[in-house]
Every structure is written in structure tokens, then in C-alpha cells.
Biopython code that builds the backbone (N, CA, C, O; Angstrom):
import numpy as np
from Bio.PDB.StructureBuilder import StructureBuilder

atoms = [
    (1, "MET", "N", (58.198, 26.359, 122.873)),
    (1, "MET", "CA", (58.102, 27.433, 123.830)),
    (1, "MET", "C", (57.229, 26.985, 124.983)),
    (1, "MET", "O", (56.235, 26.291, 124.774)),
    (2, "THR", "N", (57.584, 27.370, 126.190)),
    (2, "THR", "CA", (56.792, 27.061, 127.365)),
    (2, "THR", "C", (55.728, 28.132, 127.537)),
    (2, "THR", "O", (56.049, 29.317, 127.626)),
    (3, "GLU", "N", (54.476, 27.731, 127.585)),
    (3, "GLU", "CA", (53.385, 28.671, 127.800)),
    (3, "GLU", "C", (53.279, 29.006, 129.282)),
    (3, "GLU", "O", (53.636, 28.194, 130.136)),
    (4, "ILE", "N", (52.784, 30.210, 129.587)),
    (4, "ILE", "CA", (52.504, 30.546, 130.980)),
    (4, "ILE", "C", (51.288, 29.733, 131.391)),
    (4, "ILE", "O", (50.180, 29.978, 130.915)),
    (5, "SER", "N", (51.498, 28.759, 132.282)),
    (5, "SER", "CA", (50.433, 27.815, 132.577)),
    (5, "SER", "C", (50.105, 27.706, 134.056)),
    (5, "SER", "O", (49.199, 26.958, 134.423)),
    (6, "ASN", "N", (50.801, 28.415, 134.901)),
    (6, "ASN", "CA", (50.458, 28.344, 136.313)),
    (6, "ASN", "C", (50.592, 29.716, 136.948)),
    (6, "ASN", "O", (51.225, 30.616, 136.396)),
    (7, "ASP", "N", (49.983, 29.859, 138.117)),
    (7, "ASP", "CA", (49.932, 31.167, 138.773)),
    (7, "ASP", "C", (51.312, 31.716, 139.122)),
    (7, "ASP", "O", (51.564, 32.907, 138.937)),
    (8, "ALA", "N", (52.203, 30.870, 139.621)),
    (8, "ALA", "CA", (53.533, 31.344, 140.009)),
    (8, "ALA", "C", (54.285, 31.893, 138.805)),
    (8, "ALA", "O", (54.952, 32.923, 138.900)),
    (9, "PHE", "N", (54.176, 31.209, 137.678)),
    (9, "PHE", "CA", (54.857, 31.654, 136.468)),
    (9, "PHE", "C", (54.249, 32.965, 135.986)),
    (9, "PHE", "O", (54.970, 33.880, 135.588)),
    (10, "ALA", "N", (52.919, 33.055, 136.021)),
    (10, "ALA", "CA", (52.230, 34.275, 135.603)),
    (10, "ALA", "C", (52.608, 35.443, 136.511)),
    (10, "ALA", "O", (52.807, 36.560, 136.033)),
    (11, "GLN", "N", (52.707, 35.192, 137.810)),
    (11, "GLN", "CA", (53.098, 36.249, 138.742)),
    (11, "GLN", "C", (54.516, 36.729, 138.448)),
    (11, "GLN", "O", (54.807, 37.921, 138.553)),
    (12, "GLY", "N", (55.394, 35.802, 138.083)),
    (12, "GLY", "CA", (56.751, 36.192, 137.709)),
    (12, "GLY", "C", (56.748, 37.100, 136.499)),
    (12, "GLY", "O", (57.493, 38.079, 136.451)),
    (13, "GLY", "N", (55.912, 36.781, 135.517)),
    (13, "GLY", "CA", (55.786, 37.624, 134.333)),
    (13, "GLY", "C", (55.257, 39.003, 134.678)),
    (13, "GLY", "O", (55.714, 40.004, 134.126)),
    (14, "GLN", "N", (54.295, 39.060, 135.591)),
    (14, "GLN", "CA", (53.753, 40.350, 136.025)),
    (14, "GLN", "C", (54.815, 41.166, 136.762)),
    (14, "GLN", "O", (54.915, 42.377, 136.569)),
    (15, "TRP", "N", (55.608, 40.497, 137.609)),
    (15, "TRP", "CA", (56.674, 41.191, 138.331)),
    (15, "TRP", "C", (57.692, 41.763, 137.347)),
    (15, "TRP", "O", (58.124, 42.906, 137.496)),
    (16, "LEU", "N", (58.074, 40.978, 136.349)),
    (16, "LEU", "CA", (59.014, 41.473, 135.343)),
    (16, "LEU", "C", (58.442, 42.690, 134.630)),
    (16, "LEU", "O", (59.160, 43.655, 134.370)),
    (17, "GLU", "N", (57.141, 42.646, 134.312)),
    (17, "GLU", "CA", (56.498, 43.764, 133.631)),
    (17, "GLU", "C", (56.554, 45.027, 134.493)),
    (17, "GLU", "O", (56.799, 46.118, 133.979)),
    (18, "GLN", "N", (56.330, 44.884, 135.787)),
    (18, "GLN", "CA", (56.404, 46.029, 136.698)),
    (18, "GLN", "C", (57.818, 46.603, 136.753)),
    (18, "GLN", "O", (58.007, 47.786, 137.036)),
    (19, "CYS", "N", (58.794, 45.766, 136.483)),
    (19, "CYS", "CA", (60.200, 46.196, 136.474)),
    (19, "CYS", "C", (60.633, 46.732, 135.120)),
    (19, "CYS", "O", (61.784, 47.139, 134.957)),
    (20, "GLY", "N", (59.732, 46.741, 134.147)),
    (20, "GLY", "CA", (60.048, 47.300, 132.841)),
    (20, "GLY", "C", (60.449, 46.295, 131.787)),
    (20, "GLY", "O", (61.021, 46.668, 130.763)),
    (21, "PHE", "N", (60.156, 45.010, 132.023)),
    (21, "PHE", "CA", (60.499, 43.968, 131.048)),
    (21, "PHE", "C", (59.253, 43.208, 130.615)),
    (21, "PHE", "O", (58.267, 43.142, 131.349)),
    (22, "ASN", "N", (59.306, 42.645, 129.435)),
    (22, "ASN", "CA", (58.276, 41.725, 128.955)),
    (22, "ASN", "C", (58.886, 40.341, 128.844)),
    (22, "ASN", "O", (59.954, 40.170, 128.255)),
    (23, "LEU", "N", (58.210, 39.357, 129.408)),
    (23, "LEU", "CA", (58.648, 37.972, 129.251)),
    (23, "LEU", "C", (58.183, 37.517, 127.879)),
    (23, "LEU", "O", (56.984, 37.372, 127.645)),
    (24, "ARG", "N", (59.126, 37.291, 126.970)),
    (24, "ARG", "CA", (58.792, 36.939, 125.593)),
    (24, "ARG", "C", (58.708, 35.443, 125.382)),
    (24, "ARG", "O", (57.825, 34.966, 124.669)),
    (25, "ALA", "N", (59.617, 34.694, 125.993)),
    (25, "ALA", "CA", (59.618, 33.238, 125.792)),
    (25, "ALA", "C", (60.512, 32.582, 126.827)),
    (25, "ALA", "O", (61.456, 33.184, 127.338)),
    (26, "VAL", "N", (60.192, 31.347, 127.119)),
    (26, "VAL", "CA", (61.041, 30.483, 127.934)),
    (26, "VAL", "C", (61.233, 29.215, 127.117)),
    (26, "VAL", "O", (60.276, 28.477, 126.883)),
    (27, "LEU", "N", (62.452, 28.958, 126.686)),
    (27, "LEU", "CA", (62.736, 27.877, 125.748)),
    (27, "LEU", "C", (63.564, 26.779, 126.399)),
    (27, "LEU", "O", (64.529, 27.055, 127.112)),
    (28, "ASP", "N", (63.186, 25.555, 126.151)),
    (28, "ASP", "CA", (63.955, 24.386, 126.587)),
    (28, "ASP", "C", (65.112, 24.221, 125.608)),
    (28, "ASP", "O", (64.898, 23.893, 124.441)),
    (29, "VAL", "N", (66.335, 24.446, 126.079)),
    (29, "VAL", "CA", (67.483, 24.421, 125.170)),
    (29, "VAL", "C", (67.720, 23.045, 124.554)),
    (29, "VAL", "O", (68.351, 22.944, 123.502)),
    (30, "CYS", "N", (67.229, 21.994, 125.186)),
    (30, "CYS", "CA", (67.399, 20.642, 124.639)),
    (30, "CYS", "C", (66.322, 20.294, 123.613)),
    (30, "CYS", "O", (66.388, 19.244, 122.974)),
    (31, "ALA", "N", (65.337, 21.169, 123.453)),
    (31, "ALA", "CA", (64.256, 20.910, 122.500)),
    (31, "ALA", "C", (64.335, 21.829, 121.284)),
    (31, "ALA", "O", (63.370, 21.937, 120.527)),
    (32, "PHE", "N", (65.474, 22.489, 121.091)),
    (32, "PHE", "CA", (65.642, 23.358, 119.933)),
    (32, "PHE", "C", (65.501, 22.556, 118.645)),
    (32, "PHE", "O", (65.910, 21.396, 118.599)),
    (33, "PRO", "N", (64.926, 23.156, 117.587)),
    (33, "PRO", "CA", (64.966, 22.526, 116.264)),
    (33, "PRO", "C", (66.428, 22.338, 115.846)),
    (33, "PRO", "O", (67.314, 23.030, 116.348)),
    (34, "SER", "N", (66.670, 21.421, 114.949)),
    (34, "SER", "CA", (68.047, 21.032, 114.616)),
    (34, "SER", "C", (68.920, 22.204, 114.169)),
    (34, "SER", "O", (70.079, 22.285, 114.576)),
    (35, "ALA", "N", (68.399, 23.107, 113.351)),
    (35, "ALA", "CA", (69.213, 24.233, 112.877)),
    (35, "ALA", "C", (69.593, 25.160, 114.033)),
    (35, "ALA", "O", (70.731, 25.624, 114.106)),
    (36, "LEU", "N", (68.660, 25.429, 114.926)),
    (36, "LEU", "CA", (68.958, 26.277, 116.077)),
    (36, "LEU", "C", (69.903, 25.568, 117.041)),
    (36, "LEU", "O", (70.798, 26.194, 117.609)),
    (37, "ALA", "N", (69.707, 24.264, 117.227)),
    (37, "ALA", "CA", (70.602, 23.484, 118.092)),
    (37, "ALA", "C", (72.030, 23.523, 117.551)),
    (37, "ALA", "O", (72.982, 23.662, 118.318)),
    (38, "ALA", "N", (72.179, 23.401, 116.234)),
    (38, "ALA", "CA", (73.515, 23.432, 115.631)),
    (38, "ALA", "C", (74.173, 24.795, 115.842)),
    (38, "ALA", "O", (75.357, 24.871, 116.170)),
    (39, "ALA", "N", (73.404, 25.873, 115.653)),
    (39, "ALA", "CA", (73.950, 27.215, 115.866)),
    (39, "ALA", "C", (74.327, 27.418, 117.331)),
    (39, "ALA", "O", (75.373, 27.991, 117.635)),
    (40, "TRP", "N", (73.471, 26.945, 118.238)),
    (40, "TRP", "CA", (73.759, 27.058, 119.677)),
    (40, "TRP", "C", (75.035, 26.287, 120.019)),
    (40, "TRP", "O", (75.892, 26.781, 120.751)),
    (41, "ASP", "N", (75.150, 25.074, 119.482)),
    (41, "ASP", "CA", (76.303, 24.231, 119.792)),
    (41, "ASP", "C", (77.614, 24.845, 119.304)),
    (41, "ASP", "O", (78.669, 24.585, 119.882)),
    (42, "GLU", "N", (77.559, 25.658, 118.245)),
    (42, "GLU", "CA", (78.762, 26.340, 117.763)),
    (42, "GLU", "C", (79.309, 27.317, 118.798)),
    (42, "GLU", "O", (80.494, 27.647, 118.766)),
    (43, "THR", "N", (78.469, 27.780, 119.708)),
    (43, "THR", "CA", (78.915, 28.716, 120.749)),
    (43, "THR", "C", (79.664, 28.001, 121.862)),
    (43, "THR", "O", (80.295, 28.640, 122.704)),
    (44, "ARG", "N", (79.594, 26.681, 121.865)),
    (44, "ARG", "CA", (80.217, 25.835, 122.896)),
    (44, "ARG", "C", (79.608, 26.057, 124.280)),
    (44, "ARG", "O", (80.240, 25.784, 125.301)),
    (45, "ILE", "N", (78.372, 26.557, 124.296)),
    (45, "ILE", "CA", (77.614, 26.623, 125.546)),
    (45, "ILE", "C", (76.819, 25.326, 125.619)),
    (45, "ILE", "O", (76.002, 25.060, 124.737)),
    (46, "PRO", "N", (77.039, 24.515, 126.650)),
    (46, "PRO", "CA", (76.360, 23.216, 126.695)),
    (46, "PRO", "C", (74.845, 23.362, 126.821)),
    (46, "PRO", "O", (74.340, 24.269, 127.482)),
    (47, "ARG", "N", (74.143, 22.446, 126.171)),
    (47, "ARG", "CA", (72.684, 22.345, 126.327)),
    (47, "ARG", "C", (72.438, 21.246, 127.349)),
    (47, "ARG", "O", (72.579, 20.062, 127.043)),
    (48, "THR", "N", (72.071, 21.640, 128.559)),
    (48, "THR", "CA", (71.904, 20.722, 129.671)),
    (48, "THR", "C", (70.420, 20.489, 129.921)),
    (48, "THR", "O", (69.654, 21.450, 129.983)),
    (49, "PRO", "N", (69.994, 19.227, 130.067)),
    (49, "PRO", "CA", (68.572, 18.966, 130.347)),
    (49, "PRO", "C", (68.087, 19.763, 131.554)),
    (49, "PRO", "O", (68.751, 19.836, 132.588)),
    (50, "GLY", "N", (66.922, 20.350, 131.389)),
    (50, "GLY", "CA", (66.320, 21.136, 132.457)),
    (50, "GLY", "C", (66.641, 22.620, 132.404)),
    (50, "GLY", "O", (65.988, 23.418, 133.076)),
    (51, "GLU", "N", (67.637, 22.999, 131.616)),
    (51, "GLU", "CA", (67.976, 24.413, 131.511)),
    (51, "GLU", "C", (67.070, 25.097, 130.499)),
    (51, "GLU", "O", (66.631, 24.491, 129.522)),
    (52, "ARG", "N", (66.801, 26.373, 130.753)),
    (52, "ARG", "CA", (65.922, 27.157, 129.905)),
    (52, "ARG", "C", (66.631, 28.435, 129.473)),
    (52, "ARG", "O", (67.450, 28.991, 130.206)),
    (53, "LEU", "N", (66.303, 28.881, 128.285)),
    (53, "LEU", "CA", (66.745, 30.171, 127.785)),
    (53, "LEU", "C", (65.557, 31.114, 127.933)),
    (53, "LEU", "O", (64.490, 30.858, 127.374)),
    (54, "VAL", "N", (65.729, 32.195, 128.677)),
    (54, "VAL", "CA", (64.651, 33.147, 128.930)),
    (54, "VAL", "C", (64.893, 34.379, 128.072)),
    (54, "VAL", "O", (65.954, 34.998, 128.143)),
    (55, "LEU", "N", (63.899, 34.731, 127.259)),
    (55, "LEU", "CA", (63.998, 35.900, 126.392)),
    (55, "LEU", "C", (63.149, 37.018, 126.972)),
    (55, "LEU", "O", (61.946, 36.861, 127.180)),
    (56, "LEU", "N", (63.792, 38.146, 127.227)),
    (56, "LEU", "CA", (63.110, 39.312, 127.776)),
    (56, "LEU", "C", (63.133, 40.437, 126.762)),
    (56, "LEU", "O", (64.075, 40.569, 125.980)),
    (57, "GLY", "N", (62.087, 41.244, 126.783)),
    (57, "GLY", "CA", (62.038, 42.456, 125.982)),
    (57, "GLY", "C", (61.868, 43.645, 126.905)),
    (57, "GLY", "O", (61.354, 43.510, 128.015)),
    (58, "MET", "N", (62.297, 44.804, 126.449)),
    (58, "MET", "CA", (62.122, 46.007, 127.249)),
    (58, "MET", "C", (60.657, 46.394, 127.192)),
    (58, "MET", "O", (60.078, 46.463, 126.108)),
    (59, "GLY", "N", (60.052, 46.646, 128.334)),
    (59, "GLY", "CA", (58.611, 46.875, 128.397)),
    (59, "GLY", "C", (58.188, 48.286, 128.684)),
    (59, "GLY", "O", (57.063, 48.490, 129.142)),
    (60, "GLY", "N", (59.014, 49.266, 128.446)),
    (60, "GLY", "CA", (58.592, 50.638, 128.660)),
    (60, "GLY", "C", (59.413, 51.360, 129.713)),
    (60, "GLY", "O", (60.465, 50.886, 130.143)),
    (61, "SER", "N", (58.912, 52.509, 130.115)),
    (61, "SER", "CA", (59.673, 53.409, 130.980)),
    (61, "SER", "C", (59.896, 52.872, 132.383)),
    (61, "SER", "O", (60.777, 53.371, 133.083)),
    (62, "ALA", "N", (59.134, 51.872, 132.825)),
    (62, "ALA", "CA", (59.331, 51.319, 134.173)),
    (62, "ALA", "C", (60.752, 50.783, 134.338)),
    (62, "ALA", "O", (61.265, 50.731, 135.456)),
    (63, "LEU", "N", (61.388, 50.388, 133.248)),
    (63, "LEU", "CA", (62.765, 49.904, 133.311)),
    (63, "LEU", "C", (63.690, 50.958, 133.914)),
    (63, "LEU", "O", (64.621, 50.626, 134.648)),
    (64, "TRP", "N", (63.436, 52.212, 133.608)),
    (64, "TRP", "CA", (64.331, 53.294, 134.031)),
    (64, "TRP", "C", (63.960, 53.854, 135.399)),
    (64, "TRP", "O", (64.660, 54.722, 135.921)),
    (65, "ASP", "N", (62.872, 53.371, 135.984)),
    (65, "ASP", "CA", (62.445, 53.834, 137.304)),
    (65, "ASP", "C", (63.174, 53.134, 138.426)),
    (65, "ASP", "O", (63.003, 53.503, 139.588)),
    (66, "TRP", "N", (63.986, 52.134, 138.118)),
    (66, "TRP", "CA", (64.674, 51.373, 139.162)),
    (66, "TRP", "C", (65.669, 52.221, 139.809)),
    (66, "TRP", "O", (66.364, 51.773, 140.721)),
]
sb = StructureBuilder()
sb.init_structure("model")
sb.init_model(0)
sb.init_chain("A")
sb.init_seg("    ")
for serial, (resi, resn, name, xyz) in enumerate(atoms, 1):
    if name == "N":
        sb.init_residue(resn, " ", resi, " ")
    sb.init_atom(name, np.array(xyz, "f"), 0.0, 1.0, " ", f" {name:<3s}", serial, name[0])
structure = sb.get_structure()
């Protein structure tokens, strides 16, 4: 998992929170453990270097204020 390690990334997380989402994880699809990589590959979605899977959670009522 990629940790929030710089100001721009942290600001993005704060912006998402204001929009009603929680940034849960940013995953490097090429660094998946073997079992997860195998399951991902079954979907026939390519794992391309540099691509990330972003996991969002609903963060409360701000989501519905849009």
C-alpha cells in the first residue's frame, strides 16, 4: 500500500473527504501478492507498470451534498 507521504497527496485525500469519500488505499497493481495477482489476472484487466488501484470508502453525508 502507498502511504500518504507528501503534501499534494494529503491534500487530495482531504479534498476527497470534503466530497464525502475516504481514501482507503492506493495499491500498485504490479506489486500484488501472488494470490491477489492471480485473481486480478482472471478478470483479464492488464496490470500495467505505474498503474494504481484506488480504493475509496463513503465518508458520510457530504457525499449527498453534491
